[in-house]
C-alpha positions as CSV (number, residue, x, y, z in Angstrom):
1,M,-15.0,51.9,38.6
2,T,-14.6,50.7,35.0
3,D,-17.3,48.6,33.0
4,F,-14.4,46.3,31.8
5,D,-15.1,42.7,32.6
6,L,-11.7,40.8,33.0
7,S,-13.3,37.5,32.1
8,A,-14.0,39.0,28.6
9,V,-10.3,38.4,27.7
10,D,-10.0,34.8,29.2
11,A,-8.6,32.3,26.7
12,Q,-11.2,30.2,25.1
13,D,-11.1,26.4,25.4
14,E,-10.8,26.0,21.5
15,G,-9.4,28.1,18.6
16,E,-9.5,27.8,14.9
17,L,-6.4,28.3,12.7
18,V,-7.4,28.8,9.0
19,I,-4.4,27.3,7.1
20,R,-2.9,29.9,4.6
21,H,-1.2,29.1,1.3
22,P,2.6,29.2,2.2
23,K,3.5,31.5,-0.8
24,T,0.5,33.7,-1.3
25,L,-0.7,33.6,2.3
26,Q,-4.4,33.5,1.2
27,P,-6.7,31.4,3.2
28,T,-7.0,27.8,1.9
29,G,-10.5,27.2,3.6
30,W,-8.5,24.2,5.6
31,I,-9.3,24.7,9.3
32,W,-7.5,23.1,12.3
33,T,-9.1,23.3,15.7
34,F,-6.8,23.3,18.7
35,Y,-7.5,23.0,22.6
36,G,-6.7,26.5,24.2
37,P,-4.3,27.0,27.0
38,G,-6.7,26.6,29.8
39,H,-8.3,23.3,28.4
40,P,-7.8,20.4,30.6
41,I,-6.0,18.6,27.8
42,T,-3.5,21.4,27.3
43,V,-2.9,21.8,31.0
44,D,-2.2,18.2,31.4
45,L,0.2,18.1,28.5
46,S,2.0,21.3,30.1
47,N,2.2,19.5,33.4
48,R,3.7,16.4,31.8
49,V,6.3,18.5,30.0
50,A,7.2,20.3,33.1
51,Q,7.3,17.2,35.3
52,A,9.7,15.6,32.8
53,A,12.0,18.8,32.9
54,L,11.9,18.8,36.6
55,K,13.0,15.1,36.8
56,R,15.8,15.8,34.6
57,A,17.0,18.8,36.7
58,A,16.7,16.7,39.8
59,A,18.7,14.0,38.2
60,R,21.4,16.5,37.2
61,R,21.5,18.0,40.6
62,Q,21.6,14.6,42.4
63,A,24.5,13.4,40.1
64,Q,26.5,16.8,40.8
65,V,25.8,16.4,44.7
66,N,27.2,12.9,44.5
67,G,30.3,14.0,42.5
68,K,29.4,12.4,39.3
69,K,29.7,13.8,35.9
70,W,26.4,14.7,34.2
71,K,25.8,13.7,30.7
72,E,22.9,15.0,29.0
73,D,20.9,12.4,27.0
74,E,21.5,13.4,23.4
75,E,18.4,13.8,21.4
76,S,18.4,13.8,17.7
77,L,16.9,16.5,15.7
78,D,14.3,13.9,14.3
79,Q,13.5,13.0,18.1
80,L,13.0,16.4,19.0
81,R,10.8,17.1,15.9
82,A,8.6,14.0,16.6
83,E,8.2,15.0,20.3
84,N,7.2,18.6,19.4
85,V,4.7,17.1,16.7
86,D,3.4,14.7,19.4
87,N,2.5,17.6,21.6
88,I,0.8,19.6,18.7
89,V,-1.2,16.5,18.0
90,T,-2.1,16.4,21.6
91,R,-3.7,19.8,21.5
92,T,-5.4,19.2,18.1
93,K,-9.0,18.6,18.3
94,G,-9.4,18.2,14.6
95,F,-9.1,19.5,11.1
96,T,-11.6,19.8,8.1
97,P,-11.3,17.0,5.5
98,I,-8.5,17.8,2.9
99,K,-7.3,16.0,-0.3
100,L,-3.7,15.0,-0.7
101,D,-2.7,13.7,-4.1
102,G,-6.4,13.2,-4.7
103,Q,-7.1,11.1,-1.6
104,L,-9.5,12.5,1.1
105,I,-7.6,12.9,4.4
106,E,-10.1,13.1,7.5
107,Y,-8.7,14.0,10.8
108,S,-7.1,11.4,13.0
109,A,-4.2,11.8,15.3
110,D,-2.0,9.6,12.8
111,A,-3.0,11.6,9.8
112,A,-2.1,15.0,11.7
113,R,1.1,13.4,12.8
114,Q,2.1,12.3,9.3
115,L,1.1,15.6,7.9
116,L,3.2,17.6,10.3
117,L,6.2,15.3,10.0
118,D,6.3,15.7,6.3
119,R,9.4,17.6,5.4
120,K,7.7,18.8,2.3
121,K,5.1,20.4,4.6
122,G,7.4,22.3,6.9
123,W,5.4,25.5,6.3
124,L,2.2,23.8,7.9
125,L,4.2,22.9,11.0
126,E,5.4,26.4,11.2
127,Q,2.1,28.0,10.9
128,I,0.6,25.8,13.5
129,T,3.6,26.3,15.9
130,D,3.3,30.1,15.6
131,Y,-0.6,29.9,16.2
132,L,-0.1,27.8,19.2
133,K,2.7,30.0,20.9
134,D,0.5,33.0,20.8
135,E,-2.2,32.7,23.6
136,A,-4.0,35.8,22.1
137,N,-5.2,33.6,19.3
138,F,-7.6,32.0,21.8
139,I,-8.9,35.3,23.1
140,Q,-12.1,36.3,21.4
141,P,-12.4,40.0,20.2
142,S,-14.3,42.1,22.7
143,A,-17.6,43.7,21.7
144,T,-16.5,46.7,23.7
145,S,-13.0,47.5,22.7
């Protein structure tokens, strides 16, 4: 039998991302905290997204069974981006205060949304998206590797 305890690699309820400068990749000291994959907020978000997809699929199947043409709802790129940002904001617990044009910005859902929707800060959205996509970011390094 091994001494390895499987719970040692469970995803944590929270994880911190240190934002890096987009050009130099040096840590900026700005930290965003996110809810992990097993946190109730993330699970609820995942369930809502899955339910919406299931409803769309059921409506498509029903239309096909009834011999009707199915036309997907067209979603603009801006709508898709806003939906993705809203999902990220839902998973965001907070961020450390940061200056923007000399003004102090403290965490709020609206502040996070505005920062992530700012096209001049696409690098920020990319860093956060990459971080959230990788569940390993929420797993603590084991004391026994």
